[in-house]
C-alpha positions in Angstrom: 134.1 121.4 2.1 131.9 119.9 4.4 132.1 118.5 8.1 130.7 115.6 9.9 129.8 115.8 13.7 128.9 112.2 15.5 127.4 112.7 18.9 127.3 109.1 20.5 125.0 109.1 23.1 123.3 106.3 25.5 119.8 106.9 24.1 120.6 108.0 20.3 123.4 108.5 18.0 122.9 112.3 16.6 124.9 113.1 13.3 125.2 116.4 11.9 127.0 117.8 8.7 128.2 121.9 8.4 129.0 123.8 5.3 132.5 124.7 6.5 132.4 128.2 4.0 129.3 129.6 6.0 129.5 127.3 9.3 125.6 126.4 9.1 124.2 123.0 9.3 123.0 121.4 6.0 121.6 117.9 7.3 121.2 116.0 10.3 119.5 112.8 11.7 119.1 110.7 14.7 119.0 107.1 15.2 117.5 104.8 16.1 113.8 106.6 16.5 113.3 105.1 19.9 116.1 104.8 22.6 118.4 102.4 22.7 118.5 99.6 24.8 120.5 99.8 28.2 121.0 96.1 29.5 120.7 95.8 33.2 121.7 92.1 34.0 121.9 93.1 37.9 120.6 96.0 39.9 122.7 99.2 39.1 124.3 97.8 36.2 124.2 99.6 32.8 125.6 98.2 29.7 125.5 98.5 25.7 127.0 96.7 23.0 129.5 99.3 21.1 128.8 97.9 17.8 125.1 99.1 18.0 126.8 102.8 18.4 128.6 102.3 15.3 125.6 100.7 13.3 123.9 103.8 14.3 126.3 106.0 13.1 126.1 104.1 9.8 122.6 104.4 9.7 122.2 108.2 10.9 124.7 109.1 8.3 122.6 107.2 5.3 119.8 109.1 6.5 121.7 112.3 5.7 123.0 111.2 2.2 119.2 110.7 1.1 118.5 114.0 2.2 121.9 115.7 1.0 123.7 113.3 -1.3 126.0 115.9 -2.6 128.0 116.3 0.6 128.8 113.0 1.2 132.2 112.6 -0.8 133.2 116.1 0.3 133.6 115.3 4.1 136.8 117.3 5.0 136.9 116.4 8.7 135.0 114.5 11.6 134.3 115.6 15.2 133.1 112.9 17.8 131.2 113.6 20.9 130.5 110.5 23.3 129.1 109.6 26.4 131.7 109.8 29.1 133.2 107.4 31.5 132.2 104.1 29.7 134.7 101.3 29.3 135.5 99.3 26.1 137.7 96.3 26.1 139.0 95.3 22.6 141.5 92.4 21.7 144.4 92.8 19.5 142.3 92.5 16.6 140.0 95.5 17.8 137.2 93.3 18.9 134.9 94.2 21.6 135.3 91.5 24.5 132.3 92.5 26.5 129.8 95.1 26.7 130.6 98.5 27.3 130.3 99.4 31.1 128.7 102.7 30.7 128.3 105.8 32.4 125.5 105.1 34.8 126.5 101.5 35.6 127.3 101.7 39.8 129.3 98.4 40.1 132.7 100.0 40.9 131.7 102.3 43.5 133.2 100.3 46.5 136.2 99.8 44.4 137.2 103.2 43.4 136.4 104.1 47.3 138.4 101.3 48.5 141.3 102.7 46.0 140.9 106.4 47.7 141.4 105.3 51.2 144.4 103.3 50.2 146.0 105.7 48.1 144.9 108.5 50.7 142.7 111.8 50.1 145.7 114.0 49.9 147.0 112.2 47.1 143.8 111.7 45.2 143.0 115.3 45.6 146.4 116.6 44.3 147.1 114.4 41.6 143.7 112.9 40.0 141.5 116.0 41.3 138.8 113.4 42.0 138.5 110.0 44.1 138.8 107.1 41.8 134.8 106.4 42.5 132.6 105.0 39.7 134.7 105.9 36.8 136.5 104.0 33.7 139.7 102.7 35.6 137.4 101.3 38.7 135.1 99.7 36.0 138.2 98.1 34.9 139.2 96.7 37.8 136.0 95.3 38.4 136.4 93.5 35.0 140.0 92.4 36.4 138.5 90.8 39.6 135.4 89.6 38.5 136.1 88.4 34.9 139.9 87.5 34.7 139.4 85.5 31.7 138.3 88.3 29.5 140.7 90.8 31.3 143.5 88.6 30.4 142.6 89.1 26.5 142.2 92.6 26.5 144.8 94.4 24.4 143.5 98.2 24.6 141.0 99.8 26.9 138.9 102.6 25.3 136.4 105.4 26.1 133.0 105.1 23.7 134.5 107.6 21.7 137.6 106.0 21.4 135.5 102.9 19.9 134.2 105.0 17.3 137.6 106.5 16.7 139.1 103.1 16.3 136.1 101.9 13.7 136.6 105.1 11.5 140.7 105.2 11.7 141.7 101.1 12.6 144.1 102.4 15.2 143.6 102.2 19.0 144.0 106.0 20.5 142.9 107.8 23.3 143.1 111.5 24.4 144.2 113.2 27.5 140.9 114.6 28.2 139.2 111.1 28.1 142.2 109.6 30.1 140.9 112.5 32.8 137.1 111.7 32.7 138.1 108.2 33.3 140.3 109.2 36.2 143.6 107.8 34.5 145.3 111.2 34.6 147.8 112.7 37.0 147.1 116.4 37.0 150.3 117.2 38.8 152.6 115.5 36.4 150.6 116.0 33.4 150.6 112.5 32.3 148.8 108.9 32.7 148.3 108.2 36.5 150.6 105.6 36.8 150.4 105.4 40.6 146.5 104.4 40.5 147.0 101.7 37.6 150.1 100.3 39.9 148.0 100.2 42.8 145.1 98.0 41.0 147.9 96.0 39.0 146.6 97.5 35.7 149.3 97.1 33.1 149.9 100.7 31.6 150.1 99.1 28.3 146.4 98.6 28.2 146.4 102.5 27.6 145.8 103.3 24.1 148.4 106.0 22.4 147.2 109.5 23.1 146.1 112.0 20.3 144.8 115.7 20.4 141.4 116.2 21.6 141.3 119.0 19.1 143.6 118.4 16.0 144.3 115.9 13.7 144.5 112.1 15.2 143.9 110.0 12.3 142.4 109.8 8.9 139.1 107.4 7.6 140.2 104.1 6.3 138.7 102.9 3.3 136.8 100.5 5.1 135.3 103.0 7.1 134.6 105.5 4.3 133.1 102.5 2.6 130.7 101.7 5.3 129.7 105.3 6.1 129.1 106.2 2.5 131.8 109.0 2.1 135.3 109.8 0.9 138.3 108.0 2.4 141.0 110.1 3.9 138.8 112.7 5.8 140.7 113.4 9.0 139.5 112.7 12.6 140.1 116.4 14.1 138.2 116.5 17.3 137.1 113.7 20.0 135.6 114.5 23.2 133.1 113.5 26.2 129.6 114.6 25.5 129.7 117.3 28.6 133.3 118.8 27.2 131.7 119.0 23.5 128.5 120.5 24.7 130.6 123.2 26.1 132.7 123.6 23.3 129.3 123.4 21.1 128.2 126.7 23.0 131.2 128.4 22.7 132.2 127.9 26.3 136.1 127.6 26.5 137.2 130.3 28.9 137.2 130.8 32.9 134.0 132.2 34.1 131.8 130.5 31.1 129.4 127.7 32.2 127.5 125.4 29.9 124.2 123.6 31.1 122.3 120.8 29.6 119.3 118.8 30.5 119.0 115.4 28.4 119.1 112.4 30.2 121.0 113.4 33.0 121.4 117.0 34.1 124.5 118.8 34.1 126.2 122.0 35.0 129.9 122.5 33.5 132.1 125.4 34.5 135.3 126.3 32.7 138.0 127.2 35.1 142.0 127.6 35.2 142.6 126.4 38.6 143.1 122.8 39.5 140.3 122.2 41.9 139.3 119.4 43.6 135.8 118.7 45.9 137.1 116.8 48.8 133.4 115.6 49.0 133.5 114.3 45.8 130.0 115.8 44.4 131.8 117.8 41.7 134.6 116.3 39.0 137.2 118.0 37.5 138.6 116.8 34.2 140.4 118.4 31.3 138.6 120.7 29.0 139.6 121.4 25.3 141.0 124.5 23.7 143.2 125.4 20.7 146.6 127.3 21.2 145.7 128.3 24.7 146.7 127.6 28.2 145.1 124.1 29.7 141.8 124.8 31.5 139.6 122.5 33.3 135.9 121.8 33.5 134.3 121.3 36.7 131.2 119.2 36.3 127.9 118.5 38.6 125.7 115.7 37.2 122.3 114.6 38.1 121.6 111.0 36.6 117.7 111.5 36.8 117.3 114.8 35.5 115.4 114.1 31.9 115.3 110.5 32.6 112.6 111.4 35.2 110.8 113.5 32.8 110.7 110.5 30.2 109.7 108.2 33.1 106.5 110.3 33.6 105.9 110.7 30.1 106.2 106.7 29.3 103.8 105.9 32.5 101.1 108.5 31.2 101.6 107.0 27.5 99.8 103.8 28.3 97.5 103.4 25.0 98.1 106.9 23.7 101.6 108.4 23.4 101.8 112.1 25.7 104.3 114.4 23.9 106.7 116.2 25.8 104.9 119.9 24.6 101.9 118.1 26.2 103.4 117.4 29.6 104.7 121.0 29.5 101.2 122.2 29.3 100.0 120.2 32.1 102.7 121.3 34.1 101.9 125.1 33.0 98.4 124.5 34.7 99.9 124.4 38.5 101.3 127.0 40.5 105.1 127.5 41.6 105.8 124.9 44.1 103.2 122.3 42.8 100.9 122.9 45.9 103.5 121.1 48.4 104.1 118.1 46.1 108.1 117.7 46.0 109.7 115.2 43.6 113.8 114.3 43.8 114.7 113.0 40.5 117.5 110.3 41.8 116.7 106.8 40.6 119.0 106.4 37.6 122.3 105.0 39.4 124.6 106.5 42.1 124.5 110.0 42.3 127.9 111.9 42.3 126.0 114.7 43.8 125.0 112.7 47.1 128.3 110.8 47.3 127.4 108.0 45.0 124.6 107.1 46.9 121.7 105.3 44.9 119.1 107.3 46.5 115.6 106.2 44.5 113.4 108.7 43.1 111.0 110.3 46.0 107.7 111.8 45.5 106.9 113.3 48.7 103.8 115.5 50.0 101.2 113.8 47.5 97.6 114.4 48.5 95.4 112.2 46.9 92.3 114.5 47.2 94.4 117.6 45.8 97.0 116.6 43.4 96.7 115.9 39.9 98.7 115.5 36.7 99.5 119.3 36.5 101.1 118.9 39.9 103.2 115.7 39.0 104.2 117.4 35.8 105.3 120.7 37.2 106.9 118.8 40.3 109.1 116.7 38.3 110.4 119.8 36.1 110.6 121.9 39.2 112.8 118.8 41.1 115.2 118.4 38.1 115.8 122.3 38.4 116.4 122.0 42.0 118.8 119.0 41.8 120.5 121.0 39.0 120.8 124.4 41.0 122.3 122.1 43.7 125.1 121.4 41.5 125.3 125.0 40.1 125.6 126.2 44.1 128.6 123.6 44.5 130.7 124.8 41.4 130.2 128.3 42.9 131.3 127.3 46.2 134.6 126.1 45.1 135.3 129.1 43.6 134.7 128.7 40.1 133.3 131.5 37.8 129.9 131.6 36.7 129.6 135.0 34.9 128.2 133.3 31.6 125.5 130.5 31.6 124.8 129.1 28.1 122.7 126.1 27.1 121.6 124.5 23.6 117.5 125.3 23.0 116.6 121.4 23.5 115.6 118.8 25.6 113.9 120.0 29.1 115.4 123.8 27.9 112.4 123.5 25.4 110.3 123.8 28.3 109.7 127.6 29.2 108.8 126.6 32.9 111.7 124.4 33.2 114.1 127.3 32.0 112.2 129.7 34.4 112.7 127.4 37.3 116.4 127.0 36.5 117.1 130.6 35.9 115.4 132.1 39.1 116.8 129.4 41.4 120.7 129.9 40.0 120.0 133.7 39.6 122.0 133.8 36.6 121.0 135.0 33.0 120.7 132.0 30.5 121.5 132.3 26.8 119.7 130.0 24.6 121.3 128.7 21.3 120.2 126.9 18.1 122.8 123.9 18.3 123.7 120.9 19.6 126.8 118.4 20.4 126.9 116.9 16.6 126.9 120.3 15.2 129.3 121.6 17.6 131.7 118.9 16.9 131.6 119.0 13.4 132.5 122.7 13.8 135.3 121.6 16.0 136.6 119.4 13.5 137.1 122.2 10.9 139.1 124.2 13.6 141.2 120.6 14.5 141.9 120.5 10.8 142.8 123.8 10.2 140.1 124.7 8.1 139.1 127.4 10.6 141.9 129.8 11.6 140.4 130.9 15.0 137.6 130.7 17.4 135.9 133.7 16.0 135.8 131.7 12.5 134.1 128.5 14.2 131.4 130.6 16.0 130.4 133.3 13.4 127.3 131.6 12.8 126.1 130.3 16.2 123.0 131.4 16.6 121.4 132.7 20.0 117.9 132.3 20.0 117.1 134.3 23.4 118.5 135.8 26.8 116.3 134.5 30.0 116.8 136.9 32.8 115.8 136.4 36.5 112.7 138.0 37.6 112.5 139.7 41.1 108.8 138.7 41.4 109.7 135.1 40.9 113.0 134.7 42.4 111.9 134.8 45.9 109.4 132.2 45.1 111.7 129.7 43.7 114.3 130.4 46.4 111.8 129.2 48.7 110.7 126.2 46.7 114.5 125.3 46.6 114.5 125.6 50.4 112.0 123.4 51.0 113.2 120.8 48.3 116.7 120.7 50.1 114.8 120.1 53.3 113.0 117.4 52.4 116.2 116.0 50.8 117.9 116.0 54.2 115.1 114.0 55.6 115.3 111.3 53.0 118.9 111.1 53.3 119.2 110.9 57.2 116.6 108.2 56.9 118.7 105.8 54.9 
């Protein structure tokens, strides 16, 4: 039997199939080949058409079936990873009413801040473990205030993964973990945050029926099976936001374990058994997933700019001829640690939670036109992203979460030895790199959720560790000095705004 994983990103959709008998990937694809469009009708806005995600799922699957036609009629279950915090509004027929307001959209910051003030910080920290901030619930309130005609037609509100689940099963459903990432979950009472919805005069009936994150939550309809080219009746058996799914993919399930990734955004995600709330709201707490175990939470530090900063630099250099990421890494390796005083703060992709939702634009400081060149720009970009992610790592440790084990997929910016070196020596924590991604990981999760696998050991028995990168005493002091300088420069920028 085979298992299908879908990873719904804002840049692309990745799909993968694993063989349940040995846990190994047999096919994978990414669609579209170029990054998907993010519409920005106004500054700080970010929207996508949810049907674009579904179209990418279908076309990605079609590519896999060309490669492995023998597996498409033997899919036992499906798992979904998806971009977090987005809002999809559908009518009673399941039709999308407006473009999805996605994760990096900043329009609802003030709405969330006003709700936090009205409800009181003590209540928010005890019950939501977060401020309502700029999350899904606040985005819904924005629609209510600014597009009342559309709001009046909403039958259900969904997260991006919930929408893909709707397309698969024909049913509007959601999960507790998903509601927590939308800041619609009351951790104290272990249910939907009715008080927040009441404050915003949002009808709780708009919240879809809850199903398990990890467990059978429906079956693929005959219509969806025909569109995907697979057998009807396959189970939907896993669904979670991308950072929860990435952690699962890396076998990060227990307190003290940390997952990190540096794709479009850079994330540090630590599992804890505690209900931890950051009063400054730089770190956010969401429900994690596990099976037949006590409920755990995930502490998430997110840098919106991260890989987006690296891709921006690559794009600027690609006029006329494309500059590859490996080539960019080669340029970066020609400069020394510290980039000869050139400093980059990679904050230019929306409101940054690490900066308490401030919209600090990307900053390049200390540029000497007579001394600095492309190698310094390339290295300072990677060092700047590593510094920003280390700031999140430090904040998580300061909140009392364990960080004894750190894992990442060997992908995106962690393909760069220089970036990996910088991250490890700033955090001063060994890093395990694995050959996997979220699409493969949620395919394994679906096998567990549908009871094809009986235990965690079964799920991860063929997870391949590529290497362990250790901090080096000779480099730690240099990278710590670099980080200190980067933080000092950041404080000057923040103080000037």
